[in-house]
PANU-783132 format. One record per residue: residue number from 1; y, x, z of N, C-alpha, C, O in turn; residue in three letters. Coordinates in Angstrom, 1 decimal, m for minus. Each point is the difference from the previous one (the first is absolute). Last residue first. Layout:
<recs>
+------+--------+--------+--------+--------+--------+--------+--------+--------+--------+--------+--------+--------+------+
! resi !    n_y !    n_x !    n_z !   ca_y !   ca_x !   ca_z !    c_y !    c_x !    c_z !    o_y !    o_x !    o_z ! resn !
+------+--------+--------+--------+--------+--------+--------+--------+--------+--------+--------+--------+--------+------+
!  NUM !      Y !      X !      Z !      Y !      X !      Z !      Y !      X !      Z !      Y !      X !      Z !  ala !
...
+------+--------+--------+--------+--------+--------+--------+--------+--------+--------+--------+--------+--------+------+
</recs>
This chain:
<recs>
+------+--------+--------+--------+--------+--------+--------+--------+--------+--------+--------+--------+--------+------+
! resi !    n_y !    n_x !    n_z !   ca_y !   ca_x !   ca_z !    c_y !    c_x !    c_z !    o_y !    o_x !    o_z ! resn !
+------+--------+--------+--------+--------+--------+--------+--------+--------+--------+--------+--------+--------+------+
!  120 !  m13.9 !   23.6 !   m2.9 !   m1.3 !   m0.1 !    0.6 !   m0.3 !    1.2 !    0.8 !   m1.1 !    0.1 !    0.6 !  leu !
!  119 !    5.1 !   m0.2 !   m3.0 !    0.0 !   m1.2 !    0.9 !   m1.3 !   m0.2 !    0.7 !    0.0 !   m0.4 !    1.1 !  ala !
!  118 !    0.6 !    3.9 !   m4.3 !    0.8 !    0.3 !    1.3 !    0.0 !   m1.2 !    0.9 !    0.0 !    0.2 !    1.2 !  thr !
!  117 !   m2.1 !   m0.7 !   m5.4 !   m0.7 !    1.0 !    0.8 !    0.7 !    0.4 !    1.3 !   m0.6 !    0.1 !    1.0 !  asn !
!  116 !    2.6 !   m3.1 !   m4.1 !   m1.1 !   m0.6 !    0.6 !   m0.8 !    1.0 !    0.9 !   m0.4 !   m0.4 !    1.1 !  ile !
!  115 !    4.1 !    2.0 !   m3.7 !    0.4 !   m0.9 !    1.1 !   m1.2 !   m0.7 !    0.7 !    0.1 !    0.0 !    1.3 !  phe !
!  114 !   m1.0 !    2.7 !   m5.0 !    0.5 !    0.8 !    1.1 !    0.5 !   m0.8 !    1.2 !   m0.3 !    0.3 !    1.1 !  ser !
!  113 !   m1.0 !   m2.4 !   m5.1 !   m1.2 !    0.6 !    0.6 !    0.4 !    0.8 !    1.2 !   m0.6 !   m0.1 !    1.1 !  arg !
!  112 !    4.1 !   m1.7 !   m3.7 !   m0.7 !   m1.1 !    0.7 !   m1.2 !    0.6 !    0.7 !   m0.3 !   m0.3 !    1.2 !  lys !
!  111 !    2.6 !    3.2 !   m3.9 !    0.8 !   m0.3 !    1.1 !   m0.6 !   m1.1 !    0.9 !    0.0 !    0.0 !    1.2 !  ala !
!  110 !   m2.0 !    1.2 !   m5.3 !   m0.1 !    1.1 !    1.0 !    0.8 !   m0.3 !    1.2 !   m0.5 !    0.3 !    1.1 !  glu !
!  109 !    0.8 !   m3.3 !   m4.7 !   m1.4 !    0.0 !    0.6 !   m0.2 !    1.0 !    1.0 !   m0.6 !   m0.2 !    1.1 !  lys !
!  108 !    4.7 !    0.1 !   m3.4 !   m0.1 !   m1.2 !    0.9 !   m1.4 !    0.0 !    0.6 !   m0.1 !   m0.2 !    1.2 !  ile !
!  107 !    0.9 !    3.5 !   m4.5 !    0.8 !    0.3 !    1.2 !   m0.1 !   m1.2 !    1.0 !   m0.2 !    0.3 !    1.2 !  thr !
!  106 !   m1.8 !   m0.9 !   m5.4 !   m0.7 !    1.0 !    0.8 !    0.7 !    0.3 !    1.3 !   m0.7 !    0.2 !    1.0 !  thr !
!  105 !    2.9 !   m3.0 !   m4.0 !   m1.2 !   m0.7 !    0.5 !   m0.8 !    1.0 !    0.9 !   m0.5 !   m0.4 !    1.0 !  lys !
!  104 !    4.2 !    2.1 !   m3.3 !    0.4 !   m0.9 !    1.0 !   m1.2 !   m0.6 !    0.7 !   m0.1 !   m0.1 !    1.2 !  leu !
!  103 !   m0.6 !    2.7 !   m5.0 !    0.3 !    0.8 !    1.1 !    0.5 !   m0.8 !    1.2 !   m0.4 !    0.3 !    1.1 !  arg !
!  102 !   m0.4 !   m2.6 !   m5.1 !   m1.2 !    0.5 !    0.6 !    0.2 !    0.9 !    1.1 !   m0.8 !    0.0 !    1.0 !  asn !
!  101 !    4.6 !   m1.6 !   m3.3 !   m0.7 !   m1.1 !    0.7 !   m1.3 !    0.5 !    0.6 !   m0.3 !   m0.4 !    1.2 !  arg !
!  100 !    2.7 !    3.4 !   m3.8 !    0.7 !   m0.2 !    1.3 !   m0.7 !   m1.1 !    0.7 !   m0.2 !    0.0 !    1.3 !  val !
!   99 !   m1.5 !    0.9 !   m5.6 !   m0.1 !    1.2 !    0.9 !    0.6 !   m0.2 !    1.4 !   m0.6 !    0.2 !    1.0 !  asp !
!   98 !    1.2 !   m3.5 !   m4.4 !   m1.3 !    0.0 !    0.5 !   m0.3 !    1.1 !    1.0 !   m0.6 !   m0.1 !    1.0 !  arg !
!   97 !    4.8 !    0.0 !   m3.3 !   m0.1 !   m1.1 !    0.9 !   m1.4 !    0.0 !    0.7 !   m0.1 !   m0.2 !    1.2 !  phe !
!   96 !    0.8 !    3.2 !   m4.7 !    0.7 !    0.4 !    1.2 !    0.0 !   m1.1 !    1.1 !   m0.2 !    0.4 !    1.2 !  ala !
!   95 !   m1.8 !   m1.4 !   m5.4 !   m0.8 !    1.0 !    0.8 !    0.8 !    0.5 !    1.2 !   m0.7 !    0.2 !    1.0 !  gln !
!   94 !    2.9 !   m3.2 !   m3.9 !   m1.0 !   m0.7 !    0.7 !   m0.9 !    1.0 !    0.8 !   m0.4 !   m0.3 !    1.1 !  trp !
!   93 !    3.8 !    2.1 !   m3.8 !    0.6 !   m0.8 !    1.1 !   m1.1 !   m0.7 !    0.8 !    0.1 !    0.0 !    1.2 !  ala !
!   92 !   m1.4 !    2.2 !   m5.1 !    0.4 !    1.0 !    1.0 !    0.6 !   m0.7 !    1.3 !   m0.3 !    0.4 !    1.1 !  asp !
!   91 !   m0.9 !   m3.0 !   m5.0 !   m1.2 !    0.5 !    0.7 !    0.4 !    1.0 !    1.1 !   m0.7 !    0.0 !    1.1 !  pro !
!   90 !    4.3 !   m3.7 !   m2.6 !   m0.6 !    1.2 !   m0.6 !   m1.2 !    0.4 !    0.9 !    0.0 !   m0.3 !    1.2 !  thr !
!   89 !    3.5 !   m3.4 !   m0.7 !   m1.3 !   m0.3 !   m0.6 !   m0.6 !    1.2 !   m0.8 !   m0.6 !   m0.1 !   m1.0 !  lys !
!   88 !    5.0 !   m1.1 !    3.6 !   m0.2 !    1.0 !   m1.1 !   m1.3 !   m0.3 !   m0.8 !    0.0 !    0.2 !   m1.2 !  leu !
!   87 !    1.2 !   m3.0 !    5.0 !    1.1 !    0.0 !   m1.0 !   m0.2 !    0.9 !   m1.2 !    0.3 !   m0.3 !   m1.1 !  ser !
!   86 !   m3.5 !    0.0 !    4.7 !    0.1 !   m1.3 !   m0.7 !    1.1 !    0.0 !   m1.0 !   m0.1 !   m0.7 !   m1.1 !  his !
!   85 !   m0.5 !    4.5 !    3.7 !   m1.1 !   m0.1 !   m0.9 !    0.0 !   m1.4 !   m0.7 !   m0.3 !    0.0 !   m1.2 !  ala !
!   84 !    3.6 !    0.9 !    4.5 !    0.2 !    0.9 !   m1.2 !   m1.1 !   m0.2 !   m1.0 !    0.2 !    0.0 !   m1.2 !  lys !
!   83 !   m0.6 !   m2.2 !    5.4 !    1.1 !   m0.6 !   m0.8 !    0.2 !    0.8 !   m1.3 !    0.2 !   m0.6 !   m1.1 !  his !
!   82 !   m3.2 !    2.4 !    4.1 !   m0.5 !   m1.2 !   m0.5 !    1.0 !   m0.7 !   m0.9 !   m0.3 !   m0.5 !   m1.1 !  arg !
!   81 !    1.6 !    4.3 !    3.6 !   m0.8 !    0.3 !   m1.2 !   m0.7 !   m1.2 !   m0.6 !   m0.1 !    0.0 !   m1.3 !  leu !
!   80 !    2.6 !   m0.6 !    5.2 !    0.9 !    0.5 !   m1.1 !   m0.8 !    0.3 !   m1.2 !    0.4 !   m0.4 !   m1.1 !  val !
!   79 !   m2.8 !   m0.8 !    4.9 !    0.8 !   m1.1 !   m0.5 !    0.9 !    0.4 !   m1.1 !    0.1 !   m0.8 !   m1.0 !  asn !
!   78 !   m2.5 !    4.2 !    3.2 !   m0.9 !   m0.9 !   m0.8 !    0.8 !   m1.1 !   m0.6 !   m0.2 !   m0.3 !   m1.2 !  arg !
!   77 !    2.5 !    3.0 !    4.3 !   m0.3 !    0.7 !   m1.3 !   m0.9 !   m0.8 !   m0.9 !    0.3 !   m0.1 !   m1.2 !  gln !
!   76 !    0.4 !   m1.5 !    5.5 !    1.3 !   m0.1 !   m0.8 !   m0.2 !    0.7 !   m1.3 !    0.4 !   m0.6 !   m1.0 !  asn !
!   75 !   m4.0 !    0.9 !    3.9 !    0.2 !   m1.3 !   m0.4 !    1.2 !   m0.2 !   m0.8 !    0.0 !   m0.7 !   m1.0 !  gln !
!   74 !   m0.8 !    4.9 !    3.0 !   m0.9 !   m0.3 !   m1.2 !    0.1 !   m1.4 !   m0.5 !    0.0 !   m0.2 !   m1.2 !  leu !
!   73 !    2.5 !    1.3 !    5.1 !    0.5 !    0.7 !   m1.2 !   m0.8 !   m0.2 !   m1.2 !    0.5 !   m0.2 !   m1.1 !  gly !
!   72 !   m2.0 !   m1.5 !    5.2 !    1.1 !   m0.8 !   m0.5 !    0.6 !    0.7 !   m1.2 !    0.4 !   m0.7 !   m0.9 !  val !
!   71 !   m3.9 !    3.0 !    3.0 !   m0.5 !   m1.3 !   m0.7 !    1.2 !   m0.8 !   m0.5 !   m0.1 !   m0.5 !   m1.1 !  ile !
!   70 !    1.1 !    4.4 !    3.6 !   m0.6 !    0.3 !   m1.2 !   m0.5 !   m1.2 !   m0.8 !    0.2 !   m0.1 !   m1.2 !  glu !
!   69 !    1.6 !   m0.4 !    5.6 !    1.0 !    0.3 !   m1.0 !   m0.6 !    0.4 !   m1.4 !    0.6 !   m0.4 !   m1.0 !  glu !
!   68 !   m3.0 !   m3.1 !    4.4 !    0.1 !    1.4 !   m0.1 !    1.0 !    0.3 !   m1.1 !    0.1 !   m0.6 !   m1.1 !  asp !
!   67 !   m1.9 !   m3.7 !    2.5 !    1.4 !    0.3 !    0.3 !    0.3 !    1.5 !   m0.1 !    1.1 !    0.5 !    0.4 !  his !
!   66 !   m5.4 !   m2.9 !   m0.7 !    0.7 !   m0.1 !   m1.3 !    1.5 !    0.4 !    0.2 !    0.7 !    0.0 !   m1.0 !  leu !
!   65 !   m4.0 !   m0.3 !    4.6 !   m0.2 !    1.2 !   m0.8 !    0.8 !    0.0 !   m1.3 !    0.2 !    1.0 !   m0.7 !  trp !
!   64 !   m0.6 !   m4.7 !    3.8 !    1.0 !    1.0 !    0.4 !   m0.1 !    1.3 !   m0.8 !    1.0 !    0.7 !   m0.1 !  ser !
!   63 !   m2.1 !   m6.0 !   m0.6 !   m0.7 !    1.3 !   m0.4 !    1.0 !    1.1 !    0.3 !    0.8 !    0.3 !   m0.8 !  ala !
!   62 !   m1.4 !   m5.3 !    3.3 !    0.8 !    0.8 !   m0.9 !   m0.7 !    1.3 !   m0.3 !   m0.6 !    0.6 !    0.9 !  pro !
!   61 !   m2.3 !   m5.0 !    0.0 !    0.9 !    0.9 !    0.8 !    0.8 !    0.9 !   m1.0 !   m0.4 !    0.2 !   m1.1 !  pro !
!   60 !   m1.0 !   m5.2 !   m0.3 !   m0.7 !    1.3 !    0.1 !    1.0 !    0.9 !    0.8 !    1.2 !   m0.2 !    0.0 !  arg !
!   59 !   m0.5 !   m4.5 !   m0.2 !   m1.1 !    0.1 !   m1.0 !   m0.7 !    1.3 !    0.1 !   m1.2 !    0.1 !   m0.1 !  thr !
!   58 !    3.8 !   m3.4 !    3.7 !    0.1 !    1.4 !   m0.5 !   m1.2 !    0.2 !   m0.9 !   m1.1 !    0.0 !    0.4 !  val !
!   57 !    3.8 !   m4.5 !    1.2 !   m1.3 !    0.6 !   m0.3 !    0.2 !    1.3 !   m0.6 !    0.6 !    0.2 !   m1.1 !  lys !
!   56 !    2.4 !   m3.7 !    4.6 !   m0.1 !    0.8 !   m1.3 !   m1.4 !    0.6 !   m0.1 !   m0.7 !    0.2 !    1.0 !  thr !
!   55 !    3.9 !   m4.2 !    1.9 !   m1.3 !    0.7 !   m0.2 !    0.0 !    0.7 !   m1.3 !    0.3 !   m0.6 !   m1.1 !  arg !
!   54 !    4.1 !   m0.4 !    4.2 !   m0.8 !   m0.5 !   m1.1 !   m1.3 !    0.8 !   m0.1 !    0.0 !    1.2 !    0.3 !  thr !
!   53 !    4.5 !   m2.4 !    3.3 !   m1.2 !    0.8 !   m0.3 !   m0.7 !   m0.7 !   m1.2 !   m0.2 !   m1.2 !    0.0 !  leu !
!   52 !    5.6 !    0.6 !    0.5 !   m1.3 !   m0.4 !    0.5 !   m1.1 !    0.9 !   m0.3 !    0.1 !    0.8 !   m1.0 !  pro !
!   51 !    5.2 !   m0.8 !    1.6 !   m0.9 !    0.9 !   m0.7 !   m1.4 !   m0.3 !    0.5 !   m0.6 !    0.7 !    0.8 !  ala !
!   50 !    4.2 !   m3.4 !    0.6 !    0.7 !    0.7 !   m1.1 !   m0.9 !    0.9 !   m0.8 !    0.2 !    0.3 !   m1.1 !  his !
!   49 !   m1.7 !   m2.9 !    4.9 !    0.7 !   m1.0 !   m0.8 !    0.6 !    0.8 !   m1.3 !    0.1 !   m0.6 !   m1.0 !  arg !
!   48 !   m2.3 !    3.0 !    4.5 !   m0.9 !   m0.8 !   m0.8 !    0.7 !   m0.9 !   m1.0 !   m0.5 !   m0.3 !   m1.1 !  glu !
!   47 !    3.1 !    2.7 !    4.2 !   m0.6 !    0.9 !   m1.0 !   m0.9 !   m0.8 !   m0.9 !    0.0 !    0.2 !   m1.2 !  ile !
!   46 !    1.6 !   m2.5 !    4.9 !    1.1 !    0.3 !   m1.0 !   m0.5 !    0.9 !   m1.1 !    0.3 !   m0.2 !   m1.2 !  cys !
!   45 !   m3.2 !   m0.8 !    4.7 !    0.2 !   m1.2 !   m0.8 !    1.1 !    0.2 !   m1.0 !   m0.1 !   m0.4 !   m1.2 !  ala !
!   44 !   m0.8 !    3.9 !    4.3 !   m1.1 !   m0.2 !   m1.0 !    0.2 !   m1.2 !   m0.9 !   m0.2 !    0.1 !   m1.2 !  ser !
!   43 !    3.3 !    0.6 !    4.8 !    0.2 !    1.0 !   m1.1 !   m1.1 !   m0.1 !   m1.0 !    0.3 !    0.0 !   m1.2 !  ile !
!   42 !   m0.7 !   m2.8 !    5.0 !    1.3 !   m0.3 !   m0.8 !    0.1 !    0.9 !   m1.2 !    0.3 !   m0.4 !   m1.1 !  leu !
!   41 !   m3.8 !    1.2 !    4.1 !   m0.3 !   m1.2 !   m0.8 !    1.3 !   m0.3 !   m0.8 !   m0.2 !   m0.4 !   m1.2 !  thr !
!   40 !    0.5 !    3.9 !    4.3 !   m0.9 !    0.4 !   m1.2 !   m0.3 !   m1.2 !   m0.9 !    0.0 !    0.1 !   m1.2 !  thr !
!   39 !    2.4 !   m0.9 !    5.2 !    0.8 !    0.9 !   m0.9 !   m0.8 !    0.3 !   m1.2 !    0.5 !   m0.1 !   m1.2 !  phe !
!   38 !   m2.7 !   m2.2 !    4.6 !    0.9 !   m0.8 !   m0.7 !    0.9 !    0.7 !   m1.0 !    0.2 !   m0.4 !   m1.1 !  met !
!   37 !   m3.2 !    2.9 !    3.8 !   m0.8 !   m0.9 !   m1.0 !    1.0 !   m0.9 !   m0.7 !   m0.2 !   m0.2 !   m1.2 !  glu !
!   36 !    2.0 !    2.9 !    4.6 !   m0.4 !    0.8 !   m1.1 !   m0.8 !   m0.8 !   m1.1 !    0.3 !    0.1 !   m1.1 !  leu !
!   35 !    0.9 !   m2.2 !    5.2 !    1.2 !    0.3 !   m0.8 !   m0.3 !    0.8 !   m1.2 !    0.5 !   m0.2 !   m1.1 !  lys !
!   34 !   m4.0 !   m0.7 !    4.1 !    0.4 !   m1.2 !   m0.7 !    1.2 !    0.2 !   m0.9 !    0.1 !   m0.5 !   m1.1 !  glu !
!   33 !   m1.5 !    4.1 !    4.0 !   m1.0 !   m0.3 !   m1.0 !    0.4 !   m1.2 !   m0.9 !   m0.1 !    0.1 !   m1.2 !  leu !
!   32 !    3.0 !    1.4 !    5.0 !   m0.1 !    0.9 !   m1.2 !   m1.0 !   m0.5 !   m1.1 !    0.4 !   m0.1 !   m1.1 !  glu !
!   31 !    1.1 !   m2.9 !    5.2 !    0.8 !    1.2 !   m0.3 !   m0.2 !    0.6 !   m1.4 !    0.7 !   m0.2 !   m0.9 !  pro !
!   30 !   m1.0 !   m5.0 !    2.4 !   m1.0 !    1.1 !   m0.1 !    0.7 !    1.3 !   m0.5 !    0.6 !    0.0 !   m1.1 !  asp !
!   29 !    1.7 !   m4.1 !    1.1 !   m0.1 !    0.6 !    1.4 !   m0.9 !    1.2 !    0.0 !    0.2 !    0.9 !    0.8 !  asp !
!   28 !    3.0 !   m3.0 !   m5.0 !   m1.3 !    0.0 !    0.6 !    0.0 !    0.7 !    1.3 !    0.8 !    0.9 !    0.3 !  thr !
!   27 !    3.0 !   m1.2 !   m3.3 !   m0.2 !   m1.2 !    0.8 !   m1.4 !    0.0 !    0.7 !   m0.2 !   m0.9 !    0.9 !  ala !
!   26 !    1.8 !    4.2 !   m4.1 !    0.6 !    0.2 !    1.3 !   m0.3 !   m1.2 !    0.9 !    0.1 !    0.1 !    1.3 !  gln !
!   25 !   m1.5 !   m0.2 !   m5.8 !   m0.7 !    1.0 !    0.7 !    0.5 !    0.2 !    1.4 !   m0.8 !    0.2 !    0.9 !  ile !
!   24 !    3.0 !   m3.0 !   m3.9 !   m1.2 !   m0.7 !    0.5 !   m0.8 !    1.0 !    0.8 !   m0.7 !   m0.3 !    1.0 !  val !
!   23 !    4.6 !    1.6 !   m3.5 !    0.3 !   m0.5 !    1.4 !   m1.3 !   m0.7 !    0.6 !    0.0 !   m0.1 !    1.2 !  ser !
!   22 !    0.4 !    1.8 !   m5.7 !   m0.6 !    0.9 !    0.9 !    0.3 !   m0.4 !    1.5 !   m0.6 !    0.5 !    0.9 !  phe !
!   21 !    0.6 !   m2.7 !   m6.0 !    0.4 !   m0.3 !    1.4 !   m0.7 !    0.8 !    1.0 !   m1.0 !   m0.3 !    0.6 !  thr !
!   20 !    2.5 !    1.3 !   m5.9 !   m1.1 !   m0.3 !    0.8 !    0.5 !   m0.3 !    1.5 !    1.0 !    0.7 !    0.4 !  leu !
!   19 !    1.6 !    0.8 !   m4.4 !    0.2 !   m1.4 !    0.5 !   m1.2 !   m0.4 !    0.9 !   m0.1 !   m1.1 !    0.4 !  ser !
!   18 !    0.4 !    5.4 !   m2.6 !    1.1 !   m0.1 !    1.0 !    0.2 !   m1.4 !    0.5 !    0.6 !   m0.2 !    1.1 !  thr !
!   17 !   m3.9 !    1.1 !   m4.4 !   m0.3 !    0.7 !    1.2 !    1.1 !   m0.1 !    1.1 !   m0.3 !   m0.1 !    1.2 !  leu !
!   16 !    0.9 !   m1.8 !   m5.5 !   m1.0 !   m0.8 !    0.7 !   m0.3 !    0.7 !    1.3 !   m0.2 !   m0.6 !    1.1 !  asn !
!   15 !    3.0 !    2.9 !   m4.0 !    0.7 !   m1.2 !    0.4 !   m1.0 !   m0.9 !    0.9 !    0.4 !   m0.5 !    1.0 !  arg !
!   14 !   m2.1 !    4.3 !   m3.1 !    0.9 !    0.4 !    1.1 !    0.7 !   m1.2 !    0.6 !    0.2 !   m0.1 !    1.2 !  val !
!   13 !   m3.0 !   m0.6 !   m5.0 !   m0.8 !    0.4 !    1.2 !    0.9 !    0.4 !    1.2 !   m0.2 !   m0.5 !    1.1 !  phe !
!   12 !    2.2 !   m0.5 !   m5.3 !   m0.5 !   m1.3 !    0.6 !   m0.8 !    0.4 !    1.3 !    0.0 !   m0.7 !    1.0 !  asp !
!   11 !    1.6 !    4.3 !   m3.5 !    1.1 !   m0.7 !    0.6 !   m0.5 !   m1.3 !    0.7 !    0.4 !   m0.3 !    1.1 !  glu !
!   10 !   m3.5 !    3.0 !   m3.6 !    0.4 !    0.6 !    1.2 !    1.1 !   m0.8 !    0.7 !    0.0 !   m0.1 !    1.3 !  glu !
!    9 !   m4.0 !   m1.5 !   m4.5 !    1.5 !    0.1 !   m0.1 !    0.5 !    0.5 !    1.3 !   m0.1 !   m0.7 !    1.0 !  asn !
!    8 !   m4.8 !    0.5 !   m4.0 !    0.7 !    0.2 !    1.2 !    1.5 !    0.2 !   m0.2 !    0.4 !    0.8 !   m0.9 !  phe !
!    7 !   m4.4 !   m1.6 !   m2.2 !    1.1 !   m1.0 !    0.2 !    0.8 !    0.2 !    1.2 !    0.8 !   m0.9 !    0.4 !  gly !
!    6 !   m4.5 !    3.9 !   m1.3 !    0.7 !   m0.2 !   m1.2 !    1.2 !   m0.9 !    0.1 !    1.1 !    0.3 !   m0.6 !  arg !
!    5 !   m4.5 !    1.2 !    3.9 !    1.4 !    0.5 !    0.1 !    0.8 !   m0.3 !   m1.3 !    1.2 !    0.3 !    0.0 !  glu !
!    4 !   m5.9 !   m1.5 !    3.1 !    0.5 !   m0.3 !   m1.4 !    1.6 !    0.2 !    0.1 !    0.7 !   m0.7 !    0.6 !  lys !
!    3 !   m4.8 !    3.0 !    2.5 !    1.1 !   m0.9 !   m0.1 !    0.6 !   m0.1 !   m1.4 !    0.1 !    1.0 !   m0.7 !  arg !
!    2 !   m5.4 !   m0.2 !    1.9 !    1.2 !    0.7 !    0.0 !    1.2 !   m1.0 !   m0.1 !   m0.2 !   m1.2 !   m0.2 !  ile !
!    1 !   m5.6 !    1.7 !    1.2 !    1.2 !   m0.8 !    0.0 !    1.2 !    0.9 !    0.0 !    0.1 !    1.0 !    0.8 !  met !
+------+--------+--------+--------+--------+--------+--------+--------+--------+--------+--------+--------+--------+------+
</recs>
């Protein structure tokens, strides 16, 4: 469960938060525990109103090995060469694209294998 922050309006939240009736907390006789629970309930209700919890499904964990500088550089180079190969349509351009693509795939496999070995 995560908070839905897309439609969050900070001004409305602050306005609603300042209009909460905190005087109710002072009216209770029970010293600390009940006051804390009332305060928490008031704040939680305000947060829930402006940024409700939503159920999300995580499809797969993030692949942290893909954030390596070498891999990111090869991905950028591959994208440039792919665009060039499609526009030029020459065998040399396609071969350059394939070479970088294959080097990228090998680098990703090695990084993934290394990540899994260190994790286990």
